[in-house]
C-alpha positions in Angstrom: -47.6 43.3 -16.4 -44.5 42.4 -18.4 -41.2 43.3 -16.7 -38.0 43.1 -18.7 -35.3 42.5 -16.1 -32.3 42.8 -18.5 -32.2 45.7 -20.8 -29.5 48.1 -22.1 -29.3 51.7 -23.4 -26.6 53.9 -25.0 -25.3 57.4 -24.6 -23.5 60.0 -26.7 -20.2 58.5 -25.6 -21.0 55.0 -26.8 -19.3 55.5 -30.2 -22.6 55.1 -32.1 -23.9 57.9 -34.3 -27.5 56.5 -34.0 -27.4 55.9 -30.2 -30.6 57.9 -29.7 -32.4 56.0 -32.4 -31.4 52.7 -30.8 -32.7 53.8 -27.4 -36.0 54.9 -29.0 -36.2 51.6 -30.9 -36.0 49.6 -27.7 -38.8 51.6 -26.2 -40.9 51.4 -29.3 -40.4 47.6 -29.6 -41.1 47.2 -25.9 -44.4 49.0 -26.2 -45.4 46.7 -29.1 -44.5 43.7 -26.9 -46.4 45.1 -23.9 -43.4 45.6 -21.7 -44.4 47.5 -18.6 -40.9 48.3 -17.4 -37.4 48.0 -18.7 -34.9 47.4 -15.8 -31.7 48.4 -17.6 -28.1 49.5 -17.5 -25.4 51.2 -19.5 -22.0 49.5 -19.6 -19.8 52.5 -19.4 -19.1 53.8 -22.9 -19.4 50.3 -24.4 -15.7 50.1 -25.1 -15.4 53.4 -26.8 -13.4 55.2 -24.1 -12.5 52.3 -21.8 -13.0 48.6 -22.1 -16.6 47.4 -21.9 -15.9 44.9 -19.1 -13.3 47.1 -17.4 -14.9 50.5 -17.5 -13.0 53.4 -15.9 -14.5 55.2 -12.9 -15.2 58.2 -15.1 -17.1 56.0 -17.6 -19.0 54.2 -14.8 -20.1 57.6 -13.4 -21.1 58.8 -16.9 -23.1 55.7 -17.5 -25.0 55.7 -14.2 -25.8 59.4 -14.5 -27.2 58.8 -17.9 -29.2 55.9 -16.7 -30.7 58.0 -13.9 -31.5 60.6 -16.5 -33.3 58.1 -18.7 -35.2 56.8 -15.6 -36.4 60.4 -14.8 -37.3 61.0 -18.5 -39.4 57.7 -18.8 -40.8 57.6 -15.3 -41.8 54.0 -14.5 -41.1 52.7 -18.0 -37.3 52.7 -17.5 -35.6 51.8 -14.2 -31.9 51.5 -13.6 -29.3 49.1 -12.4 -26.2 50.7 -11.0 -23.2 49.5 -13.0 -19.9 49.1 -11.0 -16.4 47.8 -11.7 -15.3 45.9 -8.6 -11.7 46.5 -9.4 -12.3 50.0 -8.0 -13.8 48.8 -4.7 -14.5 52.1 -2.8 -15.7 53.7 -6.0 -18.1 50.8 -6.6 -19.7 51.1 -3.2 -20.0 54.9 -3.6 -21.7 54.4 -6.9 -24.2 51.9 -5.4 -25.1 54.3 -2.6 -25.6 57.2 -5.1 -27.6 55.0 -7.5 -29.9 53.6 -5.0 -30.5 57.0 -3.5 -31.4 58.2 -7.0 -34.0 55.4 -7.4 -32.1 52.6 -9.0 -33.3 49.1 -8.0 -30.4 46.8 -8.5 -26.7 46.3 -9.2 -25.2 45.3 -12.5 -21.9 43.4 -12.6 -20.3 42.5 -16.0 -17.1 40.5 -16.6 -14.8 42.8 -14.7 -13.8 40.1 -12.1 -14.5 36.5 -11.5 -17.8 36.1 -9.7 -16.3 34.1 -6.8 -13.5 36.7 -6.3 -13.5 38.2 -2.7 -13.5 41.7 -4.3 -17.2 41.1 -5.0 -18.0 40.4 -1.3 -18.5 44.1 -0.3 -20.7 44.7 -3.3 -22.8 41.6 -2.7 -23.1 42.6 1.0 -24.2 46.2 0.1 -26.8 45.0 -2.3 -28.2 42.5 0.3 -28.3 45.1 3.0 -30.2 47.4 0.6 -32.6 44.6 -0.5 -31.8 44.9 -4.2 -30.6 42.1 -6.5 -27.3 41.8 -8.4 -27.6 41.0 -12.1 -24.3 39.2 -13.1 -23.1 38.7 -16.7 -22.5 35.0 -17.2 -20.7 32.9 -19.7 -22.4 29.5 -19.6 -19.9 26.7 -18.7 -16.7 28.7 -19.1 -13.9 26.3 -20.1 -11.2 28.8 -20.9 -10.3 32.4 -20.5 -11.6 34.9 -23.1 -9.8 38.1 -24.2 -10.7 41.4 -22.5 -13.1 39.9 -20.0 -13.1 38.0 -16.7 -15.9 35.8 -17.8 -17.6 33.8 -15.0 -20.0 30.8 -15.2 -22.8 29.9 -12.9 -20.6 27.7 -10.7 -18.6 30.7 -9.7 -21.7 32.9 -9.2 -23.1 30.1 -7.0 -20.0 30.2 -4.9 -20.6 34.0 -4.3 -24.3 33.4 -3.7 -23.6 30.8 -1.1 -21.4 33.2 0.7 -24.2 35.8 0.7 -27.4 33.9 1.2 -29.4 37.1 2.0 -28.5 38.6 -1.3 -30.4 37.7 -4.5 -28.5 37.2 -7.7 -29.7 37.1 -11.3 -27.9 34.7 -13.7 -27.8 36.7 -16.9 -29.1 35.6 -20.3 -29.3 31.8 -20.3 -29.7 32.3 -24.1 -26.5 34.3 -24.2 -24.2 31.7 -25.5 -22.5 28.6 -24.2 -23.9 25.5 -22.4 -27.1 26.7 -20.7 -27.9 23.2 -19.5 -24.7 23.4 -17.4 -26.0 26.7 -16.0 -29.3 25.3 -15.1 -27.8 22.4 -13.2 -25.4 24.7 -11.4 -28.2 27.0 -10.3 -30.8 24.3 -9.4 -30.0 23.9 -5.7 -29.0 27.6 -4.9 -32.2 29.3 -3.9 -30.9 32.8 -4.1 -29.9 32.4 -7.8 -32.6 33.5 -10.3 -32.2 33.1 -14.1 -33.3 35.5 -16.8 -34.3 34.0 -20.1 -32.8 36.8 -22.3 -30.1 36.5 -24.9 -29.9 35.9 -28.7 -30.2 32.1 -28.3 -33.7 30.6 -28.6 -33.0 26.9 -28.6 -36.1 24.8 -28.9 -35.8 23.0 -25.6 -34.1 25.7 -23.5 -37.3 26.9 -21.8 -38.5 23.3 -21.1 -35.3 22.5 -19.4 -35.4 25.7 -17.4 -38.9 25.0 -16.2 -38.0 21.4 -15.3 -34.7 22.2 -13.6 -35.2 25.6 -12.0 -39.0 26.0 -12.0 -41.1 28.9 -12.9 -40.6 30.4 -9.4 -37.1 31.5 -10.2 -37.3 32.5 -13.9 -37.5 36.1 -15.1 -38.4 37.5 -18.5 -35.7 39.6 -20.2 -34.4 40.7 -23.6 -30.8 41.9 -23.2 -29.7 43.5 -26.5 -31.9 41.5 -28.8 -35.6 42.5 -28.6 -36.5 40.2 -31.5 -35.4 37.0 -29.6 -37.1 38.4 -26.5 -40.3 38.6 -28.5 -39.8 35.0 -29.6 -39.5 33.8 -26.0 -42.6 35.8 -25.1 -44.5 34.1 -27.8 -43.4 30.8 -26.4 -44.5 31.8 -22.9 -47.9 32.8 -24.2 -48.5 29.6 -26.2 -46.7 26.9 -24.2 -46.6 27.8 -20.5 -49.7 27.6 -18.2 -51.2 30.7 -16.7 -49.7 30.7 -13.2 -46.2 29.9 -14.3 -46.4 32.3 -17.2 -47.5 35.1 -14.9 -44.6 34.4 -12.5 -42.1 34.7 -15.4 -43.7 37.7 -17.0 -43.8 39.8 -13.8 -44.7 38.0 -10.6 -41.2 36.9 -9.7 -39.8 40.4 -10.5 -42.4 42.0 -8.2 -41.0 39.7 -5.4 -37.4 40.1 -6.3 -37.1 43.9 -6.6 -37.9 46.4 -3.8 -41.5 46.9 -2.9 -43.1 49.6 -5.1 -40.4 49.5 -7.7 -42.9 49.1 -10.4 -45.7 51.3 -9.2 
């Protein structure tokens, strides 16, 4: 099995004339790569009707409904994260309940609020109670504020994780930009933090450092938006990582992290 724990799709409200072709291209590329399941989300309308990282409740509902529709259409091949905006606290909890009832297997948090903000506590608690992980967008070693996002780094996510030790958190895309070495050090001693290796960055020594610092037991395969770099990391796994560690990163860890039976 090969489980992609960090994927994205689009809808007709995403402001892209070719949104259907993009969705189809992800699935086509995934089949060529051997991806068994895409665990994915839709970030509102991707900034078209409300900001990508501050989606309105209407856009959140639209995105999650579309994700559930894709999940039904591609039974077993596509499985959803429930996207929420913690600035709308009650709405976020209602969306999580509806999404999990519909078969979603995780919660997706973007850069809508700092990861250590108390507003995230009810969401983390709800995810932990339901036994599903939280995938959190991370900027690696945040040293300043960025426009239009409440970007968090792994130090802040670790603070949340230590407040909710029964909840599992995925540190998004160590190849997504910034100082990934800082992220690895910050996550090293927090056992309920997992890292996904997705993102457009494919630095030569990134995987080695991740294996040495975190260990294969908490690493997850993912692609994010760039399937080509996901393929590059997959090639690395196949050629440079031993069989047991490789199998953990490809699928073994995801099978433990997500609810039993999520992948058939």
